[in-house]
C-alpha positions in Angstrom: 94.9 102.9 88.9 94.1 99.6 90.6 90.4 100.4 90.8 90.3 101.1 87.1 91.8 97.7 86.3 90.3 95.6 89.1 90.0 91.9 88.6 92.3 89.2 87.4 92.7 88.0 83.9 92.9 84.4 83.0 95.4 83.0 80.5 92.8 83.1 77.7 92.3 86.9 77.8 93.8 88.6 74.8 96.1 91.6 74.5 93.3 93.6 73.0 91.0 93.2 76.0 93.7 94.1 78.4 94.6 97.1 76.2 91.0 98.2 76.3 91.0 98.2 80.1 94.1 100.4 80.1 92.6 102.7 77.6 89.4 103.1 79.6 91.5 103.9 82.7 93.6 106.3 80.7 90.5 108.2 79.6 89.7 108.9 83.2 92.9 111.0 83.6 92.6 114.7 82.9 96.1 115.6 81.9 97.8 114.4 78.7 101.2 113.3 80.2 99.5 110.5 82.3 97.5 109.4 79.2 100.6 109.1 77.1 102.4 107.2 79.9 99.6 104.6 80.2 99.4 104.3 76.4 103.1 103.4 76.3 102.6 100.8 79.1 99.8 99.0 77.1 102.3 98.4 74.3 104.5 96.3 76.5 101.9 94.4 78.4 100.5 91.1 77.1 98.2 88.4 78.6 100.7 85.5 78.2 103.1 87.2 80.6 100.4 88.0 83.2 100.6 86.3 86.7 97.0 85.8 87.8 98.0 85.5 91.4 99.3 89.1 91.6 97.5 92.4 91.2 97.9 94.5 88.1 100.3 97.0 89.8 102.4 94.1 91.1 102.6 92.6 87.7 103.8 95.9 86.3 106.3 96.3 89.2 107.8 92.9 88.6 108.9 94.0 85.2 106.1 92.7 83.0 106.5 95.7 80.7 108.7 96.3 77.7 112.3 96.4 78.9 112.8 99.6 76.8 110.4 101.5 79.0 111.9 103.9 81.5 111.4 103.8 85.3 109.2 106.9 84.9 106.5 104.7 83.3 105.9 103.1 86.7 106.7 106.1 88.8 104.0 108.1 87.2 101.4 105.5 88.1 101.8 105.7 91.9 102.5 108.3 94.5 104.1 105.8 96.9 107.6 107.1 97.4 108.7 104.0 99.3 107.5 101.8 96.4 109.5 103.8 93.9 112.6 104.0 96.1 112.6 100.2 96.3 112.3 100.0 92.5 115.3 102.3 92.0 117.5 100.5 94.6 117.1 97.0 93.2 116.7 97.9 89.5 113.5 97.8 87.5 114.4 94.4 85.9 115.4 92.7 89.2 112.9 94.0 91.7 112.0 90.8 93.5 114.8 91.0 96.1 113.4 94.1 97.9 109.8 94.2 96.7 109.4 90.5 97.2 110.7 90.9 100.8 108.2 93.7 101.4 105.2 91.8 100.0 106.2 88.6 101.8 106.8 90.1 105.2 103.1 90.7 105.9 102.9 87.1 107.3 105.1 87.8 110.3 103.4 91.0 111.6 101.9 90.4 115.0 98.6 92.1 114.1 96.1 89.3 115.0 92.7 88.5 113.6 90.6 90.9 111.5 87.0 91.8 111.8 85.0 94.6 113.6 86.1 93.3 117.0 89.4 91.8 115.8 92.8 92.9 116.9 93.9 94.2 113.5 90.8 96.4 113.0 91.3 97.8 116.5 94.9 98.4 115.7 94.0 100.5 112.7 91.3 102.3 114.7 93.9 103.2 117.3 95.8 105.3 114.8 92.9 106.8 112.9 89.5 107.2 114.4 88.1 107.8 110.9 89.1 104.4 109.7 85.7 102.7 109.5 84.5 99.4 108.1 82.9 101.2 105.2 86.2 103.0 104.3 88.2 99.8 104.4 85.5 98.2 102.3 85.8 100.8 99.6 89.5 100.1 99.4 88.6 96.8 97.8 85.5 98.2 96.0 83.1 96.3 98.3 81.4 98.7 100.7 80.6 97.1 104.0 83.1 94.3 103.6 86.4 94.2 105.3 89.5 93.4 103.1 91.0 90.0 103.8 93.9 89.4 106.1 96.5 89.5 103.3 95.3 92.8 101.9 95.3 94.5 105.2 98.7 93.2 106.2 100.2 94.1 102.9 98.7 97.5 103.4 100.3 97.7 106.8 103.7 96.9 105.3 103.2 99.6 102.7 102.9 97.1 99.9 99.6 98.5 98.6 99.3 101.9 100.3 99.8 103.5 96.9 96.6 101.9 95.7 94.5 103.6 98.4 93.0 107.0 97.8 93.5 109.7 100.4 89.8 109.6 101.2 90.1 106.0 102.3 93.3 106.3 104.4 94.7 109.4 106.1 98.3 110.4 105.9 98.6 109.9 109.6 97.5 106.3 109.4 99.7 105.7 106.4 102.7 107.0 108.4 101.9 104.6 111.2 101.5 101.7 108.9 104.9 102.5 107.2 106.4 102.6 110.7 105.1 99.1 111.3 106.9 97.8 108.3 110.2 99.5 109.4 109.9 98.1 112.9 110.4 94.5 111.9 113.2 93.0 114.0 116.6 92.2 112.5 116.3 88.5 113.1 113.2 88.3 111.0 114.8 90.2 108.2 117.8 88.0 108.3 115.7 84.8 108.1 113.8 86.1 105.1 116.8 87.4 103.3 118.4 84.0 103.0 115.5 82.8 101.0 115.0 86.0 99.0 118.6 86.5 98.1 118.8 83.6 95.5 115.3 84.5 94.1 115.7 86.0 90.7 113.2 86.6 87.8 114.8 84.0 85.6 113.9 81.2 88.0 110.6 82.4 89.2 107.5 80.3 88.6 105.0 82.7 87.1 102.1 80.5 88.2 102.9 81.1 91.9 103.0 84.3 94.0 106.2 85.7 95.3 105.6 84.1 98.7 104.9 80.7 97.2 108.1 81.0 95.1 110.0 81.6 98.3 108.5 78.5 99.9 109.1 76.4 96.8 112.7 77.6 96.6 114.2 78.5 93.2 112.8 75.5 91.4 111.2 76.4 88.1 108.4 73.8 88.3 107.0 72.2 91.5 106.6 68.4 91.0 105.4 65.4 92.8 108.8 64.6 94.2 109.2 67.9 95.8 109.5 67.5 99.6 107.7 69.7 102.1 110.9 70.4 104.1 111.1 74.0 102.8 107.5 74.6 103.8 108.2 73.2 107.3 111.4 75.1 107.9 110.1 78.5 106.6 106.9 78.4 108.6 108.8 77.1 111.6 111.4 79.9 111.5 109.3 82.8 110.4 106.0 82.2 112.1 106.8 80.3 115.2 110.1 82.1 116.1 108.4 85.4 115.8 105.3 84.3 117.8 102.9 85.4 115.1 99.3 85.7 116.1 96.6 83.7 114.5 95.2 85.5 111.5 92.1 83.5 111.0 89.9 81.6 113.4 88.8 78.8 111.1 89.9 77.6 107.7 86.9 75.8 106.4 88.8 74.4 103.4 91.7 74.8 101.1 91.4 77.4 98.3 91.7 75.9 94.8 94.8 76.9 92.9 95.8 77.0 89.3 95.3 78.9 86.1 93.1 77.9 83.2 94.9 75.9 80.7 98.0 75.3 82.8 98.6 71.9 84.4 99.7 71.7 88.0 100.1 68.3 89.6 97.8 67.3 92.5 100.7 67.1 94.9 102.0 70.5 93.9 98.5 72.0 94.3 98.2 70.5 97.8 101.5 71.9 98.9 100.5 75.4 97.6 97.1 75.1 99.4 98.7 74.1 102.6 101.2 76.9 102.4 98.3 79.4 102.1 96.4 77.8 104.9 99.2 77.4 107.4 100.6 80.8 107.0 97.3 82.1 108.4 97.8 79.9 111.5 94.2 78.7 111.7 92.7 77.3 114.9 91.0 74.6 112.9 92.2 73.1 109.6 89.8 71.0 107.6 91.2 68.7 105.0 88.5 67.2 102.7 90.2 64.4 100.8 93.2 66.7 100.5 95.7 63.9 101.2 94.1 61.1 99.1 96.9 61.2 96.6 99.5 60.4 99.3 100.3 57.1 100.9 99.3 56.4 104.5 102.8 57.1 105.7 103.1 60.3 103.8 99.9 61.5 105.2 101.0 60.7 108.7 104.4 62.4 108.3 102.8 65.5 106.9 100.2 65.8 109.6 102.9 65.2 112.2 104.9 68.1 110.9 101.9 70.4 110.7 101.0 69.5 114.3 104.6 70.2 115.4 104.4 73.6 113.8 101.0 74.5 115.1 100.4 72.4 118.2 97.3 74.2 119.2 95.5 73.7 115.9 92.9 71.1 115.4 93.1 69.1 112.2 89.9 67.5 110.9 90.2 65.1 108.0 87.1 64.3 106.0 87.4 61.2 103.8 85.1 59.7 101.3 86.9 56.4 101.4 87.5 54.2 104.4 91.1 54.1 105.7 92.6 53.1 109.0 93.4 55.9 111.5 96.9 56.7 112.5 97.7 54.2 115.2 99.8 56.4 117.5 97.4 59.4 117.4 94.4 59.8 119.5 91.7 59.9 116.9 87.9 60.1 116.8 86.3 58.3 113.9 82.7 58.8 112.8 81.6 56.4 110.0 78.5 57.5 108.1 77.6 56.1 104.7 81.1 55.3 103.9 82.6 58.6 105.1 85.0 58.7 108.0 86.0 61.7 110.0 89.3 61.6 111.8 89.8 64.4 114.3 93.3 65.0 115.5 93.2 67.6 118.3 
């Protein structure tokens, strides 16, 4: 199902185009019941409700279908019993409490870095000798490429196992991955639950992922006045307390965020970018003019908090405008044609 509808839609895409994608996928099914089920789903799915940061199946799971549809509409689209069980337990129209927890918990698994020689890839190989780089690549429709950290960790926590064909992942490996999700310690679940409990669909920000909504709290719209205390406390409690391994060796920059036609303030974008970067616990964090919208004191306070959370990480700030370094930090400055590099290590 995911492969038939791969790719994200932007806010300009119309209902008709989305419907065509569903219809094309529907035609690939051989039996009539599944075709009828998908046809019903198209009627309740429109572009203006779509969250571009989530996969198609996640959007459907979060209730972006007509409320008159039955649970069977979704259950027929996936063979994942754990996924359906969670939907049944927390109600189709309020699924975020349990499913949000499942999707968010990937960040705290002690699985390490990915790559052919990485700890995560070795971890998968340990349980399934047939789990090759090519097979994992086919999971994301890119043969020869490994899925990114988030995809693999979500898969390990059973968030996306339903999207993987049996030829890509054996039932033995699937059982082991499910066991990993169930083995999360109680302290971790308790920490997460206090943030997930107040999270409800009516106060979700559709421009952000579930994880980002957790970090932002239950505010409807992030704004310039929002403090980063939640970011600091959540990463501190979840990542540091659980001794999470570094998921990436180097973060070469911060991924752009936003949806076409939707305004997000520069400060809000920066916080979202930092959330995404810091959750991966990089060894090197490069900020290219990322803090230029903040005062000198705000920059210093933020970097001090980041260094407290990740003391072994090197922060490199690339600036196109000259500014004084932080006086009480040991800094290395390189001035070249008006650019200054401040390396805090």
